[in-house]
C-alpha positions as CSV (number, residue, x, y, z in Angstrom):
1,X,-223.6,5.4,25.7
2,X,-220.4,7.7,26.4
3,X,-217.8,7.4,28.7
4,X,-216.5,10.5,29.7
5,X,-212.8,11.0,30.8
6,X,-213.9,11.8,34.6
7,X,-216.1,8.2,34.8
8,X,-212.9,6.5,33.0
9,X,-210.6,7.8,35.6
10,X,-212.6,6.7,38.2
11,X,-213.3,3.1,37.0
12,X,-209.7,2.8,36.3
13,X,-208.8,4.0,39.8
14,X,-211.0,1.4,41.3
15,X,-209.6,-1.5,39.4
16,X,-205.7,0.1,40.4
17,X,-207.1,-0.3,43.7
18,X,-207.5,-4.2,43.3
19,X,-204.9,-5.2,40.5
20,X,-202.6,-1.9,39.6
21,X,-201.5,-2.3,35.9
22,X,-199.6,-0.1,33.6
23,X,-202.8,-0.6,31.5
24,X,-205.2,1.1,34.0
25,X,-202.8,3.7,35.3
26,X,-202.8,5.1,31.6
27,X,-206.8,5.3,32.1
28,X,-206.5,7.4,34.6
29,X,-206.2,11.0,32.8
30,X,-208.1,13.6,35.3
31,X,-206.8,15.3,38.3
32,X,-209.0,14.0,40.7
33,X,-208.5,10.5,40.0
34,X,-204.3,11.2,39.8
35,X,-204.6,12.5,42.9
36,X,-206.5,9.7,44.7
37,X,-204.3,7.5,43.2
38,X,-201.1,9.3,44.8
39,X,-202.5,9.3,47.9
40,X,-203.9,6.1,48.1
41,X,-201.9,3.6,45.7
42,X,-198.3,4.7,45.4
43,X,-197.1,8.5,44.8
44,X,-195.6,7.7,41.1
45,X,-194.5,10.6,39.3
46,X,-196.3,9.9,35.8
47,X,-199.4,10.1,38.0
48,X,-198.3,13.4,39.9
49,X,-198.0,14.7,36.0
50,X,-201.6,14.6,35.2
51,X,-202.4,16.7,38.3
52,X,-202.9,19.8,36.6
53,X,-206.0,21.6,38.3
54,X,-205.4,24.2,40.6
55,X,-207.2,22.6,43.8
56,X,-206.1,19.2,43.3
57,X,-202.6,20.2,43.3
58,X,-203.2,22.2,46.4
59,X,-204.6,18.9,48.2
60,X,-201.1,17.0,46.9
61,X,-198.8,19.8,48.6
62,X,-201.4,19.6,52.0
63,X,-202.0,15.9,52.3
64,X,-199.0,14.0,50.8
65,X,-195.9,16.2,50.2
66,X,-195.3,19.8,49.5
67,X,-193.0,19.9,46.3
68,X,-192.3,22.6,44.0
69,X,-193.6,21.0,41.0
70,X,-197.0,21.0,43.0
71,X,-196.7,24.6,44.6
72,X,-196.3,26.0,40.8
73,X,-199.8,24.5,40.2
74,X,-201.6,25.9,42.5
75,X,-202.8,29.0,40.6
76,X,-206.2,29.6,42.2
77,X,-205.7,32.5,44.6
78,X,-207.8,31.1,47.1
79,X,-206.2,27.6,47.0
80,X,-202.5,29.5,47.0
81,X,-203.4,31.4,50.4
82,X,-203.7,28.4,52.0
83,X,-200.2,27.1,51.5
């Protein structure tokens, strides 16, 4: 049985909700779960670096904090329009 990065990230995120450890944080590798970590646990620069997809960068700017670092990652025209 294979565990895909998306599934591992989700599992690690849910564990971090209970006990936030460096080991579990290192397993959160996808934009979606890195965004949820920043939103619901703690806004850490190491997690911001993992938000690379346009939609999740847009969501970060819209719902967490509008910072140039994230604004530059919003590349999809449908999301850039709303910033």
